[in-house]
C-alpha positions, -999 to +999 in steps of 0.1 A: +343-134+615+310-150+604+278-148+625+280-185+634+316-180+647+303-151+667+275-172+681+300-199+690+324-175+707+297-158+726+285-191+740+318-198+757+308-232+770+329-264+773+329-292+748+292-290+740+274-299+708+250-271+698+224-280+671+203-254+655+175-262+631+169-236+602+134-240+589+108-221+568+090-223+535+109-227+503+123-194+489+122-177+523+159-172+524+171-200+548+202-209+528+211-173+524+208-167+561+230-197+568+255-184+542+258-152+562+268-172+593+298-187+575+333-173+576+342-151+546+363-179+532+334-204+533+307-182+518+292-191+485+282-166+458+254-187+442+227-200+465+207-228+452+175-243+467+181-269+493+170-304+485+163-324+517+187-306+540+223-294+543+246-293+573+271-267+583+296-274+611+318-249+629+344-254+656+354-226+680+365-224+716+358-261+724+323-259+709+310-280+680+282-261+663+259-277+638+233-260+617+207-280+598+194-260+569+161-278+561+144-277+527+111-257+528+095-275+498+062-292+508+075-327+500+105-322+523+089-305+553+082-339+570+120-342+574+120-313+599+106-334+628+134-359+626+158-332+639+136-317+667+147-340+694+184-330+694+182-293+686+191-265+710+174-237+691+153-231+660+157-204+634+124-200+615+129-179+584+098-161+569+095-143+536+079-111+547+069-102+512+050-135+506+016-125+520-002-153+503+017-181+520+017-166+555-012-189+563+010-219+553+038-205+575+013-204+604+002-240+597+039-252+597+047-233+628+017-247+646+027-283+636+062-276+649+050-262+682+026-292+687+052-318+680+060-340+710+097-333+707+092-296+708+061-289+729+078-304+760+110-283+757+117-247+764+136-244+732+143-209+719+128-199+685+143-171+665+121-158+637+137-139+609+111-117+591+133-118+560+132-099+527+123-066+545+138-047+516+109-057+494+083-030+488+054-053+497+070-067+528+050-068+560+066-055+592+079-079+618+051-067+641+024-076+615+040-110+609+042-117+646+005-108+649-005-129+618+014-159+632+000-154+668+035-154+683+021-136+714+004-169+722+037-188+726+041-186+763+062-217+771+092-209+749+114-179+745+110-164+710+122-133+692+114-119+658+140-099+639+134-080+607+161-091+582+176-089+548+197-120+543+213-107+511+229-078+529+230-094+564+209-066+579+191-077+611+209-110+614+233-099+641+205-089+665+188-122+661+220-142+665+229-123+697+194-131+711+197-168+702+232-170+716+220-157+750+190-180+750+211-211+742+237-201+768+209-199+794+195-232+783+229-249+786+236-234+820+203-247+833+211-283+821+246-283+836 
């Protein structure tokens, strides 16, 4: 069972649409993370860079789950904001080994957090500090400090060290996000 199916089964809610936005800079591992969430039959062996965005849908236990895997290339990042309004959670993937672009990650995160469709919502944000297997990777604690995550007071957030190629660390993050979305949906009902 893929991680998305586990997420869906853990939610256990009625016929509710759950939209999750997967964002981050190009080459951070977003599509590889999403590929891990797929069932074994649907996984692909060759991951190619996303142009624009791709959509993955899953059905399980009366829940329609949609993940929007957004391109991280600079010219496509403006597309992200078109999906903020209807998302129930955000997965922000960070290349922990790309120290030079950590400043750009912070700028994009700040833009996301200041957007009118996000700043007014208590939307959960899951950060994957990806590529932790790389020798030059920063720890998730150092990434959290560099991004100023401790200053996010109005939204639940969690950072999980991960390796999307092996799937390491993804389960912990998905379980946290599942619980947060469950709580968000129960408050709305």
